[in-house]
C-alpha positions in Angstrom: -4.9 17.0 -8.4 -3.2 16.4 -11.9 -6.6 15.9 -13.9 -5.4 12.5 -14.8 -8.1 9.6 -14.8 -7.7 7.0 -12.4 -7.0 3.4 -13.9 -9.6 1.5 -15.0 -10.5 -1.5 -13.2 -10.8 -5.1 -15.2 -14.7 -4.8 -15.5 -14.4 -1.3 -16.4 -12.2 -2.3 -19.4 -14.4 -4.9 -20.3 -17.2 -2.3 -20.5 -15.2 0.5 -22.3 -14.3 -1.9 -25.0 -17.6 -3.2 -25.7 -18.6 0.4 -26.1 -15.9 1.0 -28.7 -16.7 -2.2 -30.4 -20.4 -1.5 -30.5 -19.5 2.1 -31.4 -17.2 1.0 -34.3 -19.5 -1.5 -35.7 -22.6 0.9 -35.3 -20.7 3.8 -37.7 -19.6 1.1 -40.0 -23.1 -0.3 -40.6 -24.6 3.2 -41.0 -22.0 4.5 -43.3 -22.6 1.2 -45.7 -26.1 2.0 -45.3 -26.0 5.2 -46.0 -23.7 5.0 -48.9 -24.6 2.0 -50.4 -27.9 0.7 -49.1 -28.9 -3.0 -48.5 -26.7 -4.0 -51.5 -23.7 -2.5 -50.0 -24.9 -4.0 -46.5 -25.0 -7.6 -48.3 -21.5 -7.0 -49.8 -20.3 -5.9 -46.3 -21.4 -9.3 -45.0 -19.8 -11.3 -47.6 -16.4 -9.6 -47.0 -16.6 -9.9 -43.6 -17.5 -13.7 -43.9 -14.4 -14.1 -46.0 -12.1 -12.4 -43.8 -13.1 -13.8 -40.8 -13.7 -17.5 -42.2 -9.8 -17.1 -43.5 -8.7 -15.7 -39.8 -10.5 -18.9 -38.3 -8.8 -21.0 -40.8 -5.5 -19.7 -39.7 -6.3 -19.6 -35.9 -7.7 -23.1 -35.6 -5.6 -25.5 -33.1 -4.4 -28.4 -34.2 -7.1 -31.4 -34.0 -10.0 -29.3 -33.7 -12.4 -29.4 -36.1 -13.6 -26.4 -38.1 -17.4 -26.8 -37.1 -15.9 -27.2 -33.0 -13.7 -24.0 -33.7 -16.4 -22.2 -35.2 -19.0 -23.2 -32.7 -16.7 -22.2 -29.6 -16.3 -18.7 -31.1 -19.6 -18.1 -31.6 -20.1 -19.0 -28.1 -17.4 -17.0 -26.7 -18.7 -14.2 -28.5 -22.0 -14.3 -26.9 -20.3 -14.9 -23.4 -18.2 -11.8 -24.1 -21.7 -9.8 -23.7 -22.6 -11.9 -21.0 -25.2 -13.8 -22.5 -26.8 -17.2 -20.9 -25.4 -19.8 -23.3 -25.5 -23.3 -23.1 -23.6 -25.5 -25.4 -25.2 -29.1 -26.0 -23.0 -32.1 -27.5 -25.8 -33.8 -30.0 -25.5 -37.3 -32.2 -25.6 -35.2 -35.1 -23.3 -32.1 -33.9 -23.8 -29.3 -31.6 -26.5 -27.2 -30.2 -26.0 -23.5 -28.8 -28.5 -22.2 -26.7 -28.3 -18.4 -26.1 -31.6 -18.1 -23.6 -30.9 -14.4 -22.7 -28.5 -13.0 -25.5 -26.5 -9.9 -24.2 -25.4 -8.2 -27.6 -29.5 -7.9 -27.9 -29.8 -6.7 -23.9 -26.8 -4.0 -24.7 -28.5 -3.1 -27.7 -31.6 -2.2 -26.3 -30.1 -0.4 -23.0 -28.1 1.7 -25.4 -31.4 2.7 -27.3 -33.0 3.5 -24.2 -30.0 5.9 -23.4 -30.6 7.6 -26.5 -28.2 6.0 -28.9 -29.6 5.9 -32.5 -29.4 2.2 -33.7 -29.0 1.3 -37.3 -31.1 -2.0 -37.4 -34.1 -2.0 -35.1 -32.8 -5.7 -34.1 -29.1 -7.0 -34.5 -30.5 -10.5 -34.7 -31.0 -10.8 -38.4 -27.6 -9.2 -39.0 -26.1 -11.4 -36.7 -27.6 -14.6 -37.9 -26.5 -13.7 -41.6 -23.3 -13.0 -40.8 -22.4 -16.2 -38.6 -24.4 -18.5 -41.2 -22.0 -17.1 -44.0 -19.1 -17.5 -41.9 -19.8 -20.8 -41.4 -20.6 -21.5 -44.8 -17.5 -20.5 -45.9 -15.5 -22.4 -42.8 -17.0 -25.3 -41.4 -17.0 -28.9 -43.0 -18.9 -29.5 -46.2 -21.3 -31.9 -45.0 -22.0 -29.6 -41.6 -25.2 -27.3 -41.8 -25.0 -24.4 -39.6 -28.8 -22.9 -38.8 -29.8 -20.2 -36.3 -33.6 -20.0 -35.0 -35.0 -17.3 -33.0 -36.6 -17.6 -29.8 -37.3 -14.4 -27.7 -34.4 -12.5 -26.5 -32.0 -15.2 -27.7 -31.7 -17.9 -30.2 -30.5 -21.6 -31.0 -27.6 -22.5 -33.1 -27.1 -25.5 -34.5 -24.2 -27.7 -36.2 -25.5 -30.7 -37.6 -23.8 -33.4 -39.8 -25.7 -36.1 -41.6 -23.0 -38.4 -40.4 -22.2 -39.7 -37.1 -19.4 -38.9 -35.4 -16.2 -40.8 -36.6 -17.9 -41.8 -39.8 -15.5 -41.6 -42.9 -17.2 -38.5 -44.9 -16.1 -37.2 -48.0 -14.8 -34.1 -46.6 -12.1 -34.1 -44.1 -13.0 -33.1 -40.6 -10.1 -30.4 -40.3 -10.2 -29.1 -43.8 -12.3 -25.4 -43.6 -14.3 -23.7 -46.5 -12.4 -20.3 -46.5 -11.4 -20.7 -50.2 -14.9 -21.0 -51.4 
């Protein structure tokens, strides 16, 4: 026996990447709070939202609105952690219903395993970060909001204008430059 670990199967790789991301995020949060307090955390959220909005702008597929791109990214992020997410088109926009948040479930499991968590709940941080990203990225007439509901949440991206209506902002222009 060489002592070499056996190759990871795809599910093990996913679990390991989740764990590593979680560890890196927790370390960053702990450092920022420890060194700079709540003001540092607010600055971290603003920097993270700016960087993410700029990346989304660069990665947005042709013909896809910034709002649809943002909501798809958010849905995929939640699905990465096996959240129970449904997407519902509405006349005023899109609703993502996250009935059972895998990120919250993952953190609860980590806490039971003895991992010291920076936040008692990831929900306020997630909501503040993603609404800050949306404020910089989605079309100016779109409002993105989140409502907590048990172990999940409901995200809404709504516009006062009906789809296809001519508005002051182009549906293909983001707000990353704000």
